C-alpha positions in Angstrom: 0.0 0.0 0.0 1.5 3.4 -0.9 2.6 5.5 2.0 1.6 9.1 1.9 4.9 11.0 1.6 3.3 14.0 3.3 1.9 12.1 6.2 2.2 13.2 9.8 4.8 11.6 12.0 6.7 12.0 15.2 10.4 12.6 15.8 11.3 10.9 19.1 14.3 12.5 20.7 15.9 11.2 23.9 17.8 13.9 25.9 20.1 13.8 28.9 22.6 16.5 30.0 23.2 17.5 26.4 26.1 19.4 25.1 24.2 22.6 24.4 26.0 23.5 21.2 25.5 20.1 19.7 21.9 20.1 20.9 21.3 23.4 19.2 22.7 22.1 15.9 20.5 19.0 16.1 17.3 20.9 17.0 17.9 23.3 14.1 18.5 20.5 11.7 15.2 18.9 12.6 13.4 22.2 12.5 14.7 22.9 9.0 13.5 19.6 7.5 11.9 19.9 4.1 9.2 17.5 5.3 7.4 19.8 7.8 4.4 17.7 8.9 5.8 16.3 12.2 5.9 16.8 15.9 9.2 16.4 17.8 8.8 14.8 21.3 11.8 15.4 23.5 12.1 13.2 26.6 14.2 14.8 29.2 15.8 12.1 31.4 16.2 14.6 34.2 17.0 18.3 34.0 13.5 19.0 32.5 13.5 22.8 33.2 16.9 23.4 31.6 16.0 21.4 28.5 12.5 22.9 28.1 13.8 26.5 28.5 16.6 25.9 26.0 14.3 24.5 23.4 11.8 27.4 23.8 14.6 29.9 23.6 16.4 28.4 20.6 13.4 27.5 18.4 11.3 30.7 19.0 8.2 29.0 20.1 8.0 26.4 17.3 4.8 24.5 18.4 6.0 21.3 16.7 8.6 20.8 19.5 7.4 19.6 22.9 9.5 18.6 25.9 8.3 15.8 28.2 9.9 16.1 31.7 10.8 13.2 34.0 13.0 13.4 37.1 13.5 9.6 37.3 16.7 8.7 35.4 16.2 5.7 33.2 19.3 5.7 30.9 19.2 5.9 27.1 17.3 2.6 26.7 14.5 3.4 29.1 14.4 7.0 27.9 13.8 6.0 24.3 11.1 3.5 25.5 9.5 6.3 27.5 9.3 8.8 24.6 7.9 6.1 22.3 5.2 5.4 24.8 4.0 9.0 24.2 3.8 8.8 20.4 0.1 9.7 19.6 -2.1 7.2 17.8 -2.6 9.5 14.7 1.1 9.4 13.8 1.8 7.4 10.7 5.6 7.1 11.3 8.2 7.6 13.9 11.8 8.8 13.5 14.3 8.3 16.3 16.8 11.1 17.1 19.9 11.4 19.2 20.5 14.8 20.9 23.9 15.6 19.3 23.8 14.8 15.5 23.0 16.9 12.5 20.3 15.9 10.0 20.5 16.9 6.4 17.4 18.9 5.3 15.9 16.2 3.1 16.3 13.3 5.6 12.6 12.8 6.4 11.5 13.6 2.8 13.9 10.9 1.6 13.0 8.2 4.0 9.2 8.4 4.5 8.2 7.1 1.0 10.1 3.8 1.6 7.5 2.9 4.2 5.2 1.9 1.4 7.1 -1.4 1.2 8.7 -2.0 4.6 8.1 -1.5 8.3 11.4 0.3 8.8 13.9 2.0 6.7 17.4 3.1 7.7 20.1 5.0 5.9 23.7 5.9 6.3 25.6 8.7 8.1 28.9 10.4 7.7 30.7 9.9 11.1 32.3 13.2 12.4 34.4 13.4 15.5 33.9 16.4 17.8 35.2 18.9 18.8 37.9 18.8 16.0 35.4 18.1 13.1 37.5 15.3 11.7 35.5 13.0 9.3 36.0 9.5 10.8 34.1 7.8 8.0 32.2 9.0 4.9 29.5 6.3 5.4 28.5 4.0 8.2 28.2 1.2 5.6 25.3 -0.6 7.2 23.9 -3.4 5.0 20.8 -5.5 4.4 20.8 -8.9 6.1 18.4 -11.7 6.9 16.6 -11.9 10.2 19.0 -14.4 11.8 22.1 -12.4 10.8 20.4 -9.2 12.1 19.8 -10.9 15.4 23.5 -11.9 15.5 24.7 -8.3 14.8 22.7 -5.1 14.5 22.8 -3.2 11.2 20.4 -0.4 12.1 21.4 2.7 13.9 18.4 4.2 15.7 19.2 7.8 14.7 19.3 6.8 11.1 15.9 5.0 10.9 12.2 5.8 10.5 9.5 3.2 11.0 5.7 2.8 10.8 3.9 3.6 14.0 2.3 0.2 14.3 5.7 -1.3 14.9 5.3 -0.1 18.4 2.5 -2.6 18.9 5.1 -5.3 18.8 8.1 -3.3 20.1 6.6 -1.9 23.4 7.4 -2.5 26.1 11.1 -3.1 25.5 12.5 -6.5 26.7 14.9 -6.2 29.6 18.4 -7.5 30.3 20.7 -5.6 32.6 23.6 -4.9 30.3 24.6 -2.3 27.8 23.7 -4.9 25.1 20.1 -4.0 25.4 19.7 -1.4 22.8 16.5 0.0 21.4 17.5 0.1 17.7 18.6 -3.5 17.6 15.3 -4.6 19.1 13.2 -2.4 16.9 15.1 -3.5 13.8 14.5 -7.2 14.7 10.8 -6.5 15.2 10.6 -4.7 11.8 12.4 -7.4 9.9 10.0 -10.0 11.4 6.9 -8.0 10.9 7.0 -6.2 7.5 10.7 -6.0 6.6 13.6 -3.7 7.3 15.5 -1.9 4.6 18.9 -0.2 4.7 19.6 2.2 1.9 23.0 3.6 0.8 22.1 7.3 1.0 23.9 9.4 3.6 21.2 11.5 5.4 23.0 13.1 8.3 26.2 13.6 10.3 26.6 11.2 13.2 28.7 13.0 15.8 31.2 10.8 17.6 32.5 12.3 20.9 33.5 11.3 24.4 30.0 11.3 25.8 28.6 8.6 23.4 27.0 5.7 25.2 27.7 3.5 22.2 29.8 4.9 19.4 29.0 4.3 15.7 32.5 2.8 15.2 32.1 0.6 18.3 31.6 -2.6 16.2 34.9 -2.0 14.4 37.1 -2.1 17.5 40.0 -4.6 17.6 40.3 -7.7 19.8 42.3 -5.9 22.4 39.8 -3.2 22.8 37.0 -5.8 22.8 38.6 -7.4 25.8 38.8 -4.0 27.6 35.2 -3.4 26.6 34.0 -6.6 28.2 36.2 -5.9 31.3 34.7 -2.5 31.8 31.2 -3.7 31.4 31.9 -6.6 33.8 33.1 -4.1 36.4 30.0 -2.0 35.9 27.3 -4.6 35.7 28.7 -7.5 37.8 31.0 -5.5 40.2 34.0 -7.7 39.3 36.6 -8.4 36.6 37.2 -12.0 37.6 37.4 -14.5 34.8 34.0 -15.9 35.7 32.4 -12.5 35.9 33.8 -11.6 32.5 32.6 -14.8 31.0 29.1 -14.1 32.3 29.3 -10.6 30.9 30.4 -11.9 27.5 27.4 -14.3 27.6 25.0 -11.3 28.4 26.5 -9.4 25.5 26.1 -12.3 23.1 23.7 -15.1 23.8 21.8 -13.4 26.6 20.5 -10.4 24.7 19.7 -12.4 21.6 17.8 -14.9 23.7 15.7 -12.1 25.3 14.9 -10.7 21.9 14.1 -14.0 20.3 11.9 -15.2 23.1 10.0 -11.9 23.3 9.5 -11.9 19.5 8.1 -15.4 19.7 5.6 -14.4 22.4 4.4 -11.3 20.6 4.3 -12.3 16.9 1.4 -14.4 15.7 1.7 -16.8 12.7 5.4 -17.3 12.9 7.1 -17.6 9.5 9.8 -20.2 8.6 12.3 -17.3 8.5 11.4 -16.2 12.0 11.4 -19.7 13.3 14.8 -20.4 11.9 16.2 -17.2 13.5 14.7 -18.1 16.8 16.1 -21.6 16.5 19.6 -20.0 16.4 19.3 -17.8 19.4 16.1 -18.4 21.4 15.8 -20.5 24.6 16.7 -24.1 23.8 18.4 -23.0 20.6 20.0 -25.5 18.3 23.8 -25.3 18.3 23.9 -26.3 14.7 21.7 -23.4 13.8 23.7 -21.0 16.0 27.0 -22.0 14.5 25.6 -21.9 10.9 24.5 -18.3 11.4 27.7 -17.1 13.2 30.2 -18.8 10.9 28.3 -17.8 7.7 28.0 -14.3 9.0 31.7 -14.1 9.8 32.6 -15.3 6.3 30.2 -12.8 4.6 31.1 -9.9 6.8 27.6 -9.7 8.3 29.1 -10.6 11.7 32.2 -8.7 12.7 35.1 -10.5 14.3 34.8 -8.8 17.7 31.1 -9.8 17.8 32.0 -13.3 16.9 34.6 -13.4 19.6 32.0 -12.2 22.2 29.9 -15.2 21.2 32.9 -17.5 21.6 33.7 -16.1 25.0 30.0 -16.4 26.0 29.8 -20.1 25.0 31.1 -21.8 28.2 28.4 -20.0 30.3 25.8 -20.7 27.6 26.6 -24.4 27.6 26.4 -24.6 31.4 23.1 -22.6 31.7 21.6 -24.3 28.7 22.1 -27.7 30.3 20.6 -26.4 33.6 17.5 -25.1 31.8 16.7 -28.6 30.4 
């Protein structure tokens, strides 16, 4: 069914202690979109008064921008869930926004028409490092992959995507796992691919700003093995309070099998009329998964480049705990 290119939608922006200069640039870039039929909901994860006053001062009372204030700090995952819960029923589409990027003027105009054929469309970004304005990458080089490979490694950056509003009927509430692996864009991309399809196009539609305050950097998946180890060690210290070998193995399991199992099981519960493609993906990563299916997806993904080496290594590191807990769940 054709999707009205002029349809009303919502830009859902999660804000927390923003860099005011970067925030100003992002707000202006949204305000100056050539597609003008939208409302921008800004969820302030604390600091409501400062964010509301800044938006009103910078945008001159543009009624399309509305700040929702909450004092309870939920973190970026919970804050995106919260703002999506406030998307009105009459919105046809939703675009996710970070607080510190810069959209090109035609971003919404470019992406909305693709929703005639898919549930979610994502594009590419130029990666720019601040404050020195160095171009880290001309394109994020995300790619289209099948559902099983998408479960294994995310190809959708939230700030680069737009999706039909009815995707929220499946996506909300977000599944929970207490680790940085739980990310809103990965979950929504998996829901979209299972529901009506997810499409990644090659067009660059914005600058993605890389800086010291990023929770997850866009080049995170391209880190080397040594940095991968440090990454697991830091997360183990944060989420398990220890960097012992056992704690790090458990953290690696959360980062790999744990998060994919939570997504797979939630998807199985919420989607009716499971397709063979979805069943095969869940067989690789859901509770009671088949090791042959899992290895097939991971090894094939590593060979094709759909699964990066650091991601593959996290699965390898998470395997001992997965074998032990899988046997206990029987």
